VOBA-18007 format. One record per residue: x, y, z of N, C-alpha, C in turn; residue in one letter; residue number from 1. Coordinates in pm, whole numbers. Example, Ala and Ser with C-alpha at 12.3 -4.5 7.8 and 13.67 -1.06 7.14 Angstrom:
<nodes>
<<1319, -569, 780>, <1230, -450, 780>, <1320, -330, 780>, "A", 1>
<<1285, -225, 708>, <1367, -106, 714>, <1290, 3, 787>, "S", 2>
</nodes>
This chain:
<nodes>
<<1528, 11343, 20989>, <1435, 11411, 20941>, <1441, 11414, 20778>, "M", 1>
<<1343, 11364, 20692>, <1393, 11385, 20574>, <1309, 11482, 20475>, "E", 2>
<<1356, 11570, 20408>, <1316, 11683, 20324>, <1368, 11644, 20185>, "I", 3>
<<1251, 11655, 20086>, <1263, 11630, 19965>, <1246, 11774, 19880>, "A", 4>
<<1160, 11881, 19952>, <1098, 11985, 19871>, <1128, 12083, 19965>, "H", 5>
<<1138, 12224, 19919>, <1089, 12336, 20004>, <1008, 12424, 19923>, "L", 6>
<<901, 12480, 20011>, <787, 12550, 19962>, <811, 12686, 20042>, "L", 7>
<<816, 12781, 19958>, <847, 12937, 20001>, <749, 13006, 19981>, "F", 8>
<<719, 13095, 20113>, <662, 13218, 20094>, <734, 13307, 19992>, "D", 9>
<<671, 13429, 19956>, <747, 13492, 19873>, <799, 13647, 19946>, "L", 10>
<<700, 13712, 19998>, <730, 13850, 20019>, <781, 13838, 20171>, "D", 11>
<<886, 13927, 20192>, <961, 13958, 20329>, <1021, 13832, 20367>, "S", 12>
<<1024, 13704, 20280>, <1090, 13589, 20295>, <1214, 13575, 20210>, "T", 13>
<<1184, 13603, 20076>, <1277, 13589, 19992>, <1352, 13723, 19986>, "L", 14>
<<1322, 13811, 20037>, <1373, 13967, 20083>, <1335, 14004, 20185>, "Y", 15>
<<1432, 14113, 20250>, <1386, 14166, 20367>, <1286, 14219, 20386>, "A", 16>
<<1192, 14225, 20502>, <1085, 14290, 20512>, <1060, 14422, 20518>, "P", 17>
<<1197, 14494, 20546>, <1209, 14658, 20549>, <1254, 14714, 20422>, "D", 18>
<<1215, 14622, 20315>, <1253, 14703, 20187>, <1143, 14793, 20135>, "S", 19>
<<1169, 14867, 20033>, <1089, 14992, 19974>, <943, 14920, 19929>, "D", 20>
<<963, 14765, 19874>, <856, 14725, 19807>, <744, 14676, 19907>, "M", 21>
<<789, 14620, 20047>, <725, 14616, 20143>, <626, 14730, 20170>, "T", 22>
<<697, 14864, 20214>, <646, 15000, 20234>, <554, 15023, 20124>, "K", 23>
<<591, 15014, 19991>, <516, 15070, 19885>, <381, 14992, 19907>, "G", 24>
<<375, 14826, 19911>, <255, 14748, 19935>, <184, 14816, 20019>, "F", 25>
<<229, 14857, 20152>, <162, 14882, 20273>, <83, 15010, 20255>, "L", 26>
<<154, 15103, 20160>, <100, 15246, 20146>, <-8, 15235, 20040>, "E", 27>
<<-1, 15154, 19975>, <-106, 15123, 19880>, <-236, 15076, 19932>, "R", 28>
<<-197, 14968, 19994>, <-303, 14907, 20056>, <-388, 14998, 20175>, "T", 29>
<<-272, 15060, 20233>, <-394, 15186, 20350>, <-479, 15285, 20260>, "I", 30>
<<-417, 15325, 20144>, <-468, 15404, 20059>, <-625, 15356, 20010>, "T", 31>
<<-612, 15243, 19967>, <-727, 15160, 19913>, <-820, 15148, 20022>, "L", 32>
<<-791, 15108, 20133>, <-878, 15083, 20236>, <-945, 15215, 20261>, "V", 33>
<<-870, 15315, 20281>, <-927, 15446, 20333>, <-1023, 15484, 20222>, "A", 34>
<<-968, 15494, 20114>, <-1081, 15544, 19992>, <-1215, 15449, 19998>, "D", 35>
<<-1184, 15308, 20012>, <-1307, 15239, 20018>, <-1420, 15242, 20120>, "F", 36>
<<-1361, 15278, 20224>, <-1450, 15289, 20348>, <-1476, 15444, 20391>, "F", 37>
<<-1418, 15527, 20280>, <-1419, 15674, 20311>, <-1371, 15733, 20459>, "H", 38>
<<-1271, 15695, 20490>, <-1192, 15699, 20620>, <-1065, 15787, 20600>, "I", 39>
<<-1013, 15818, 20719>, <-870, 15859, 20711>, <-767, 15771, 20710>, "S", 40>
<<-645, 15778, 20639>, <-546, 15693, 20630>, <-519, 15631, 20775>, "R", 41>
<<-513, 15723, 20866>, <-471, 15690, 21027>, <-583, 15572, 21056>, "E", 42>
<<-714, 15601, 21031>, <-812, 15502, 21066>, <-826, 15379, 20995>, "E", 43>
<<-797, 15393, 20851>, <-787, 15299, 20768>, <-661, 15165, 20821>, "A", 44>
<<-554, 15225, 20845>, <-459, 15159, 20920>, <-488, 15084, 21058>, "A", 45>
<<-573, 15149, 21137>, <-601, 15070, 21243>, <-699, 14984, 21243>, "E", 46>
<<-797, 15011, 21136>, <-914, 14908, 21093>, <-859, 14805, 21029>, "R", 47>
<<-761, 14810, 20953>, <-691, 14679, 20879>, <-625, 14604, 20984>, "R", 48>
<<-573, 14681, 21083>, <-460, 14604, 21176>, <-561, 14513, 21264>, "L", 49>
<<-669, 14567, 21312>, <-772, 14507, 21415>, <-826, 14384, 21312>, "S", 50>
<<-852, 14406, 21212>, <-955, 14298, 21129>, <-844, 14188, 21067>, "N", 51>
<<-718, 14221, 21036>, <-650, 14111, 20926>, <-636, 13985, 21012>, "L", 52>
<<-580, 13984, 21149>, <-558, 13850, 21237>, <-696, 13756, 21198>, "P", 53>
<<-830, 13802, 21141>, <-924, 13695, 21123>, <-955, 13687, 20987>, "H", 54>
<<-848, 13712, 20911>, <-867, 13675, 20774>, <-721, 13639, 20709>, "Y", 55>
<<-761, 13563, 20606>, <-620, 13518, 20545>, <-542, 13644, 20478>, "S", 56>
<<-630, 13741, 20434>, <-555, 13842, 20350>, <-641, 13983, 20376>, "T", 57>
<<-577, 14100, 20353>, <-658, 14200, 20336>, <-782, 14204, 20234>, "T", 58>
<<-745, 14114, 20139>, <-850, 14116, 20025>, <-958, 14049, 20083>, "L", 59>
<<-917, 13945, 20159>, <-1033, 13849, 20187>, <-1132, 13939, 20297>, "E", 60>
<<-1079, 14019, 20377>, <-1170, 14116, 20488>, <-1230, 14200, 20405>, "W", 61>
<<-1166, 14284, 20291>, <-1249, 14368, 20234>, <-1368, 14307, 20138>, "M", 62>
<<-1341, 14208, 20094>, <-1462, 14099, 20021>, <-1552, 14090, 20124>, "R", 63>
<<-1535, 14041, 20235>, <-1632, 14015, 20325>, <-1679, 14184, 20377>, "H", 64>
<<-1627, 14264, 20352>, <-1687, 14420, 20375>, <-1772, 14454, 20235>, "E", 65>
<<-1752, 14382, 20141>, <-1847, 14440, 20016>, <-1779, 14442, 19905>, "G", 66>
<<-1626, 14429, 19882>, <-1552, 14483, 19781>, <-1588, 14370, 19661>, "L", 67>
<<-1613, 14422, 19545>, <-1625, 14280, 19463>, <-1527, 14300, 19319>, "T", 68>
<<-1469, 14381, 19306>, <-1396, 14389, 19187>, <-1235, 14385, 19216>, "D", 69>
<<-1217, 14237, 19240>, <-1102, 14166, 19271>, <-965, 14217, 19182>, "I", 70>
<<-977, 14200, 19061>, <-878, 14233, 18973>, <-845, 14368, 18965>, "E", 71>
<<-942, 14483, 18996>, <-897, 14611, 19020>, <-792, 14634, 19150>, "R", 72>
<<-865, 14538, 19266>, <-772, 14559, 19384>, <-614, 14536, 19352>, "Y", 73>
<<-640, 14401, 19294>, <-505, 14362, 19272>, <-394, 14434, 19197>, "L", 74>
<<-454, 14500, 19082>, <-371, 14574, 18996>, <-335, 14706, 19068>, "A", 75>
<<-427, 14755, 19126>, <-380, 14897, 19210>, <-276, 14837, 19323>, "Y", 76>
<<-299, 14746, 19392>, <-192, 14700, 19497>, <-69, 14666, 19453>, "I", 77>
<<-45, 14603, 19330>, <60, 14565, 19251>, <69, 14609, 19098>, "H", 78>
<<104, 14728, 19106>, <98, 14792, 18991>, <245, 14725, 18904>, "P", 79>
<<236, 14759, 18765>, <356, 14702, 18670>, <476, 14779, 18720>, "E", 80>
<<494, 14859, 18788>, <609, 14932, 18825>, <673, 14893, 18962>, "S", 81>
<<597, 14814, 19037>, <644, 14774, 19172>, <778, 14699, 19180>, "E", 82>
<<835, 14646, 19076>, <941, 14609, 19093>, <1076, 14726, 19120>, "A", 83>
<<1049, 14825, 19081>, <1127, 14933, 19088>, <1163, 14938, 19244>, "D", 84>
<<1058, 14908, 19323>, <1071, 14947, 19476>, <1175, 14827, 19559>, "E", 85>
<<1222, 14723, 19470>, <1262, 14612, 19524>, <1416, 14622, 19487>, "L", 86>
<<1535, 14620, 19561>, <1672, 14617, 19507>, <1713, 14471, 19461>, "D", 87>
<<1792, 14474, 19387>, <1855, 14334, 19352>, <1924, 14273, 19438>, "A", 88>
<<1965, 14168, 19465>, <2030, 14083, 19558>, <2132, 13974, 19502>, "D", 89>
<<2226, 14014, 19468>, <2304, 13924, 19413>, <2362, 13794, 19482>, "E", 90>
<<2330, 13782, 19620>, <2364, 13683, 19695>, <2260, 13561, 19712>, "N", 91>
<<2136, 13615, 19663>, <2030, 13532, 19678>, <2045, 13391, 19574>, "L", 92>
<<2057, 13439, 19443>, <2060, 13322, 19361>, <2189, 13230, 19371>, "R", 93>
<<2299, 13252, 19422>, <2421, 13164, 19478>, <2358, 13078, 19598>, "P", 94>
<<2288, 13133, 19699>, <2231, 13101, 19817>, <2117, 12934, 19741>, "L", 95>
<<2046, 13006, 19667>, <1949, 12886, 19621>, <2002, 12780, 19536>, "L", 96>
<<2104, 12806, 19454>, <2154, 12727, 19353>, <2234, 12607, 19460>, "T", 97>
<<2270, 12658, 19563>, <2369, 12580, 19648>, <2268, 12482, 19724>, "S", 98>
<<2153, 12489, 19729>, <2039, 12393, 19804>, <1988, 12291, 19683>, "I", 99>
<<2042, 12171, 19671>, <2019, 12079, 19559>, <1862, 12042, 19595>, "D", 100>
<<1770, 12095, 19596>, <1644, 12052, 19633>, <1542, 12127, 19548>, "M", 101>
<<1423, 12040, 19503>, <1304, 12081, 19422>, <1248, 12212, 19530>, "P", 102>
<<1253, 12344, 19478>, <1181, 12457, 19540>, <1039, 12504, 19456>, "K", 103>
<<944, 12560, 19538>, <818, 12617, 19491>, <795, 12722, 19577>, "S", 104>
<<720, 12797, 19506>, <645, 12939, 19579>, <500, 12906, 19610>, "I", 105>
<<460, 12930, 19738>, <314, 12973, 19776>, <295, 13097, 19836>, "L", 106>
<<217, 13194, 19721>, <208, 13327, 19792>, <66, 13378, 19808>, "T", 107>
<<22, 13453, 19886>, <-108, 13500, 19897>, <-150, 13642, 19797>, "N", 108>
<<0, 13647, 19705>, <-36, 13767, 19605>, <-51, 13711, 19466>, "S", 109>
<<-75, 13775, 19373>, <-115, 13727, 19242>, <20, 13679, 19161>, "P", 110>
<<-5, 13616, 19055>, <126, 13536, 18999>, <192, 13654, 18939>, "R", 111>
<<128, 13760, 18879>, <208, 13870, 18796>, <344, 13917, 18922>, "E", 112>
<<286, 13950, 19038>, <357, 14001, 19136>, <475, 13909, 19164>, "H", 113>
<<452, 13766, 19187>, <543, 13684, 19213>, <644, 13679, 19098>, "A", 114>
<<619, 13667, 18990>, <692, 13678, 18861>, <776, 13796, 18875>, "E", 115>
<<740, 13905, 18902>, <807, 14019, 18889>, <929, 14053, 19005>, "R", 116>
<<872, 13979, 19107>, <971, 13949, 19208>, <1102, 13880, 19206>, "V", 117>
<<1033, 13744, 19131>, <1150, 13647, 19120>, <1257, 13692, 18984>, "L", 118>
<<1187, 13787, 18918>, <1293, 13820, 18788>, <1358, 13924, 18837>, "E", 119>
<<1327, 14015, 18932>, <1415, 14106, 18957>, <1495, 14067, 19074>, "K", 120>
<<1488, 13943, 19148>, <1591, 13882, 19208>, <1686, 13779, 19141>, "L", 121>
<<1659, 13769, 19012>, <1710, 13663, 18904>, <1698, 13525, 18987>, "N", 122>
<<1603, 13488, 19050>, <1584, 13355, 19082>, <1472, 13284, 19013>, "V", 123>
<<1386, 13341, 18919>, <1284, 13261, 18858>, <1271, 13119, 18812>, "A", 124>
<<1421, 13105, 18774>, <1416, 12950, 18723>, <1454, 12865, 18834>, "D", 125>
<<1480, 12886, 18943>, <1503, 12809, 19080>, <1378, 12739, 19144>, "Q", 126>
<<1287, 12797, 19084>, <1148, 12740, 19119>, <1043, 12673, 19041>, "F", 127>
<<1014, 12562, 19051>, <939, 12473, 18963>, <795, 12521, 18966>, "E", 128>
<<754, 12575, 19056>, <587, 12623, 19050>, <564, 12733, 19141>, "S", 129>
<<461, 12814, 19100>, <396, 12915, 19180>, <261, 12877, 19191>, "I", 130>
<<247, 12901, 19324>, <88, 12883, 19356>, <43, 13014, 19424>, "C", 131>
<<-42, 13084, 19356>, <-94, 13205, 19353>, <-221, 13230, 19444>, "D", 132>
<<-280, 13371, 19460>, <-390, 13339, 19537>, <-498, 13327, 19443>, "I", 133>
<<-505, 13350, 19306>, <-590, 13324, 19207>, <-613, 13146, 19238>, "R", 134>
<<-502, 13070, 19233>, <-504, 12945, 19216>, <-556, 12880, 19356>, "D", 135>
<<-559, 12958, 19455>, <-630, 12933, 19588>, <-766, 12956, 19601>, "C", 136>
<<-823, 13010, 19487>, <-967, 13073, 19486>, <-976, 13191, 19574>, "D", 137>
<<-882, 13261, 19597>, <-891, 13406, 19661>, <-893, 13371, 19830>, "F", 138>
<<-873, 13236, 19836>, <-846, 13175, 20004>, <-711, 13151, 20025>, "K", 139>
<<-627, 13213, 20071>, <-492, 13177, 20074>, <-452, 13166, 20193>, "G", 140>
<<-302, 13137, 20229>, <-253, 13079, 20363>, <-368, 13152, 20471>, "K", 141>
<<-392, 13118, 20595>, <-351, 12967, 20629>, <-461, 12880, 20624>, "P", 142>
<<-551, 12909, 20511>, <-657, 12793, 20473>, <-574, 12661, 20465>, "Y", 143>
<<-622, 12559, 20497>, <-580, 12418, 20475>, <-565, 12410, 20310>, "E", 144>
<<-701, 12468, 20247>, <-675, 12427, 20091>, <-560, 12511, 20036>, "S", 145>
<<-528, 12613, 20066>, <-407, 12674, 20017>, <-259, 12612, 20001>, "A", 146>
<<-221, 12522, 20110>, <-108, 12431, 20125>, <-132, 12329, 20047>, "Y", 147>
<<-247, 12264, 20035>, <-297, 12157, 19965>, <-293, 12173, 19814>, "R", 148>
<<-325, 12311, 19766>, <-339, 12327, 19625>, <-192, 12351, 19589>, "R", 149>
<<-110, 12424, 19669>, <42, 12423, 19627>, <107, 12309, 19624>, "A", 150>
<<91, 12211, 19701>, <147, 12065, 19699>, <93, 11984, 19576>, "L", 151>
<<-21, 12012, 19562>, <-92, 11932, 19414>, <-18, 11984, 19311>, "E", 152>
<<32, 12115, 19304>, <74, 12170, 19159>, <223, 12152, 19151>, "K", 153>
<<302, 12100, 19243>, <435, 12092, 19269>, <472, 11930, 19275>, "C", 154>
<<380, 11846, 19307>, <358, 11700, 19315>, <445, 11647, 19436>, "G", 155>
<<436, 11729, 19521>, <520, 11675, 19657>, <381, 11659, 19775>, "H", 156>
<<431, 11640, 19889>, <336, 11610, 19988>, <374, 11719, 20131>, "T", 157>
<<300, 11691, 20221>, <315, 11773, 20347>, <444, 11711, 20428>, "I", 158>
<<442, 11571, 20392>, <536, 11490, 20470>, <673, 11504, 20432>, "G", 159>
<<719, 11546, 20300>, <840, 11553, 20249>, <871, 11732, 20214>, "D", 160>
<<775, 11803, 20256>, <780, 11943, 20235>, <823, 12027, 20366>, "T", 161>
<<947, 12122, 20352>, <975, 12215, 20444>, <899, 12342, 20388>, "L", 162>
<<811, 12411, 20493>, <754, 12529, 20431>, <804, 12651, 20499>, "F", 163>
<<849, 12768, 20437>, <923, 12865, 20497>, <826, 12991, 20488>, "L", 164>
<<807, 13075, 20565>, <714, 13199, 20576>, <770, 13282, 20721>, "D", 165>
<<742, 13419, 20674>, <761, 13534, 20772>, <678, 13559, 20879>, "D", 166>
<<533, 13489, 20850>, <438, 13522, 20959>, <384, 13390, 21018>, "Q", 167>
<<390, 13419, 21122>, <328, 13293, 21228>, <229, 13244, 21208>, "R", 168>
<<108, 13317, 21147>, <-4, 13253, 21149>, <-19, 13166, 21027>, "K", 169>
<<72, 13192, 20934>, <91, 13117, 20811>, <167, 12980, 20834>, "Y", 170>
<<271, 12987, 20936>, <341, 12888, 20982>, <260, 12787, 21055>, "I", 171>
<<162, 12841, 21141>, <72, 12778, 21209>, <-33, 12698, 21115>, "D", 172>
<<-65, 12745, 21022>, <-146, 12683, 20927>, <-119, 12554, 20867>, "G", 173>
<<32, 12547, 20837>, <80, 12478, 20800>, <123, 12315, 20895>, "Y", 174>
<<175, 12383, 21016>, <207, 12305, 21121>, <53, 12222, 21165>, "T", 175>
<<-42, 12286, 21153>, <-167, 12236, 21193>, <-167, 12104, 21110>, "A", 176>
<<-148, 12101, 20994>, <-164, 11983, 20905>, <-63, 11860, 20909>, "L", 177>
<<31, 11901, 21018>, <124, 11805, 21052>, <275, 11835, 20978>, "G", 178>
<<248, 11941, 20904>, <387, 11988, 20839>, <518, 12042, 20913>, "G", 179>
<<618, 12039, 20863>, <720, 12103, 20966>, <751, 12248, 20874>, "N", 180>
<<789, 12342, 20961>, <806, 12482, 20883>, <920, 12552, 20946>, "A", 181>
<<940, 12665, 20876>, <1045, 12750, 20935>, <1014, 12911, 20915>, "V", 182>
<<1002, 12950, 21051>, <965, 13086, 21067>, <1090, 13192, 21015>, "L", 183>
<<1071, 13276, 20925>, <1192, 13332, 20893>, <1179, 13506, 20933>, "V", 184>
<<1278, 13529, 21009>, <1285, 13657, 21046>, <1250, 13681, 21183>, "G", 185>
<<1216, 13823, 21230>, <1179, 13867, 21361>, <1018, 13877, 21369>, "E", 186>
<<931, 13808, 21310>, <790, 13811, 21329>, <757, 13787, 21442>, "A", 187>
<<640, 13837, 21507>, <544, 13819, 21615>, <550, 13669, 21634>, "D", 188>
<<558, 13636, 21756>, <572, 13501, 21788>, <435, 13450, 21827>, "E", 189>
<<351, 13560, 21859>, <215, 13513, 21903>, <116, 13454, 21774>, "T", 190>
<<68, 13339, 21817>, <-15, 13279, 21735>, <-159, 13329, 21712>, "S", 191>
<<-191, 13299, 21617>, <-381, 13379, 21605>, <-467, 13258, 21660>, "D", 192>
<<-489, 13255, 21757>, <-575, 13159, 21841>, <-724, 13180, 21796>, "S", 193>
<<-756, 13302, 21725>, <-902, 13337, 21691>, <-925, 13294, 21571>, "N", 194>
<<-825, 13224, 21485>, <-854, 13212, 21354>, <-850, 13064, 21318>, "T", 195>
<<-927, 12984, 21276>, <-906, 12836, 21262>, <-948, 12802, 21119>, "S", 196>
<<-824, 12776, 21052>, <-824, 12756, 20896>, <-806, 12635, 20863>, "H", 197>
<<-742, 12533, 20982>, <-698, 12415, 20954>, <-761, 12293, 21008>, "G", 198>
<<-705, 12189, 21022>, <-795, 12069, 21061>, <-715, 12010, 21187>, "S", 199>
<<-782, 11916, 21268>, <-726, 11877, 21380>, <-615, 11778, 21373>, "D", 200>
<<-490, 11809, 21298>, <-402, 11702, 21273>, <-288, 11719, 21377>, "F", 201>
<<-181, 11627, 21401>, <-88, 11630, 21492>, <6, 11755, 21422>, "A", 202>
<<50, 11837, 21522>, <130, 11969, 21466>, <253, 11922, 21429>, "R", 203>
<<317, 11980, 21334>, <454, 11953, 21286>, <535, 12041, 21381>, "G", 204>
<<694, 12044, 21350>, <787, 12125, 21411>, <802, 12256, 21344>, "R", 205>
<<832, 12359, 21428>, <837, 12486, 21388>, <977, 12520, 21397>, "V", 206>
<<1094, 12567, 21327>, <1208, 12603, 21333>, <1232, 12741, 21300>, "F", 207>
<<1329, 12815, 21345>, <1349, 12940, 21350>, <1461, 12992, 21298>, "R", 208>
<<1481, 13105, 21174>, <1595, 13164, 21130>, <1612, 13286, 21124>, "I", 209>
<<1669, 13385, 21121>, <1677, 13527, 21140>, <1661, 13592, 20989>, "P", 210>
<<1724, 13505, 20888>, <1689, 13556, 20768>, <1701, 13425, 20644>, "D", 211>
<<1698, 13446, 20543>, <1667, 13323, 20434>, <1828, 13275, 20432>, "I", 212>
<<1921, 13365, 20454>, <2078, 13313, 20437>, <2104, 13223, 20541>, "Y", 213>
<<2043, 13209, 20653>, <2081, 13083, 20752>, <2001, 12978, 20721>, "A", 214>
<<1930, 12957, 20591>, <1886, 12837, 20568>, <1969, 12696, 20546>, "L", 215>
<<2060, 12725, 20471>, <2172, 12592, 20457>, <2201, 12550, 20570>, "P", 216>
<<2245, 12624, 20675>, <2285, 12564, 20801>, <2193, 12491, 20865>, "T", 217>
<<2053, 12566, 20899>, <1929, 12483, 20932>, <1917, 12359, 20874>, "L", 218>
<<1907, 12350, 20748>, <1878, 12231, 20654>, <1952, 12128, 20708>, "L", 219>
<<2087, 12125, 20723>, <2218, 12043, 20776>, <2180, 12012, 20900>, "Q", 220>
<<2129, 12095, 21002>, <2066, 12049, 21135>, <1972, 11961, 21112>, "Q", 221>
<<1880, 11997, 21033>, <1768, 11892, 21037>, <1778, 11772, 20973>, "I", 222>
<<1862, 11768, 20877>, <1880, 11633, 20806>, <1959, 11540, 20931>, "I", 223>
<<2021, 11594, 21008>, <2104, 11533, 21118>, <2008, 11478, 21242>, "D", 224>
<<1878, 11537, 21237>, <1815, 11486, 21345>, <1762, 11356, 21351>, "L", 225>
</nodes>
C-alpha cells in the first residue's frame, strides 16, 4: 500500500485526550450551551451529547438551533489563553521529523486554535497546510466537502493520503470516500449510522493505534502490505 501524505486531525490526536485543554474546551462548550438555551449545565451536557452524533460539530448543531454569531462562539470556546491548558511534549517533534512524508492538518476548530496548539507543541513547521472550520464553510468532518477541501489545499488525493483522527465518525467519513484511515486512541468503536455526510464509494481500510507514538510502526506495516 502506497502512502505519500499524512492528514492529521488536531485535538486529542496530536496530544492526549485527557489533557487540560480538552477539559477546558468541554467546560466552555457546556457553559455556552447552557447560556444559549437558558438551562442548567447538567441539562446542557445531556442535550449536547444526544444531538452531537447528528451534526459535524457542536457549532453546526447550535446554528441549526438559531445561533448566528459564529465568531463570538469561536472566540469564547478558543480564548487566546487556551494554550496554557496544554502541556508541551518534547517527544512529539522527534516523532514527526522521523516520518519523512508531507503532513497536513484538518480540524473542525478555527485556524487560530490550530496555530496555538502547533506552536505550543513546537511542531508548526512540520505541517504544510491547515484546513480549518472556516475553510470548510463551517461544515467540517465528516462531510465529504471537508476532506475534499483539505486535500485540495495540500495538493494530495484520497488515494495517496492516510487520514488520522480520534473519532470514529470522522474516520467513517473518510473511509466512505474510499480512503484509508487510522483511528487513534480509545475512542468508541460505534459508527454513527444515523448520519450520512459521505457518498456511496467503496470503503477504505481502518487501522487502529493506541496513540500517535505507534504511528511509525504502523506505517512500516502498511508499507509492507
